[in-house]
C-alpha positions in Angstrom: 46.7 40.3 -104.6 44.7 40.7 -107.9 45.7 44.7 -107.5 49.4 43.2 -107.8 48.6 40.9 -110.4 47.2 43.2 -112.9 49.0 45.6 -112.5 52.0 42.6 -113.2 50.4 41.8 -116.1 50.1 45.5 -117.3 53.4 46.7 -116.6 54.5 43.0 -118.9 52.1 43.6 -121.8 51.8 39.9 -120.8 48.8 38.9 -123.5 48.8 35.1 -122.0 48.0 35.6 -117.7 43.7 36.9 -116.8 42.9 37.7 -113.5 39.5 36.0 -112.1 38.1 37.2 -108.6 36.7 34.2 -108.3 34.1 33.1 -105.0 35.6 31.0 -102.1 33.8 28.1 -103.7 33.9 28.3 -107.4 37.3 28.7 -110.2 34.0 30.3 -112.2 36.4 29.1 -115.0 34.5 28.2 -118.9 34.6 23.8 -118.5 37.5 22.2 -120.2 38.8 25.5 -120.7 41.7 25.1 -117.5 45.9 23.9 -118.5 46.7 23.6 -114.8 45.2 24.0 -112.0 48.1 25.3 -109.3 47.9 25.0 -105.6 51.4 26.3 -102.9 50.4 25.5 -99.5 46.4 26.1 -99.3 44.5 23.6 -100.2 43.0 23.7 -96.4 40.9 26.9 -97.3 39.4 25.1 -100.0 35.9 23.9 -97.2 34.2 22.2 -99.8 37.2 20.2 -101.6 34.5 17.5 -102.7 33.3 19.6 -105.1 35.2 22.6 -106.0 37.3 19.6 -107.4 34.5 17.9 -109.4 34.4 21.9 -111.0 38.2 21.2 -111.3 38.1 18.0 -113.5 35.6 19.4 -115.3 37.8 22.8 -116.1 40.3 21.4 -116.7 41.6 20.5 -120.8 42.3 16.3 -122.6 45.9 16.4 -121.1 45.3 19.4 -118.9 46.5 18.3 -114.4 46.0 19.4 -111.4 50.0 20.6 -109.2 49.7 20.7 -105.5 52.3 21.7 -103.0 52.0 21.2 -99.1 54.4 21.3 -96.3 54.4 17.3 -94.7 52.3 16.8 -91.7 54.9 16.7 -89.7 57.6 19.8 -87.8 59.5 21.8 -89.2 61.2 26.0 -89.2 58.9 27.0 -91.7 55.5 26.5 -92.4 52.1 26.4 -90.6 51.5 25.6 -87.7 50.2 21.6 -87.7 46.8 20.8 -87.8 47.0 23.5 -91.2 49.0 20.3 -92.5 47.5 17.7 -95.2 49.2 14.8 -94.8 50.5 13.8 -98.5 49.0 10.4 -98.1 45.5 11.2 -97.6 46.0 14.0 -100.1 46.5 11.6 -103.2 43.9 9.3 -101.5 41.3 12.0 -101.6 42.3 13.3 -104.4 41.9 9.4 -105.6 38.4 9.8 -104.2 38.0 12.2 -106.7 39.4 11.1 -109.9 41.9 11.6 -110.3 46.2 9.3 -110.5 48.8 10.7 -109.2 50.7 11.6 -112.3 54.2 12.8 -111.2 55.9 14.0 -107.4 58.9 15.3 -107.5 61.1 15.9 -103.6 63.1 18.2 -104.4 60.8 20.1 -101.6 63.2 20.0 -98.5 60.1 20.4 -96.5 56.6 19.9 -98.7 55.9 17.1 -101.1 55.0 18.9 -104.6 52.3 16.5 -106.8 51.0 16.1 -109.9 46.9 14.7 -110.5 46.0 14.0 -113.5 42.1 12.8 -113.8 41.5 9.1 -114.2 
């Protein structure tokens, strides 16, 4: 994916995108440098989520947010196996326990929830 995104950056002559090959447990970004973290169907791949949330909280700029899109924890015609899904309510509890609040929710996706979190 890094190679692909780097090619696209070059093709588009984009100057506002930088790819980083980060560690699985650390985004490797400076404190107060990120406007928005975006996770789509991937939060379950983060092993130490509590540690990762603490790092992201430090890395967010004032007014920054974390976007989480994931499949509802119920059967659907598409998506990952049920055991890989995180229930919406459980994710909200986890985020609140780690210093975030639900700032906004979109409900237009048929099989997924779309949540925006901000630091408390």
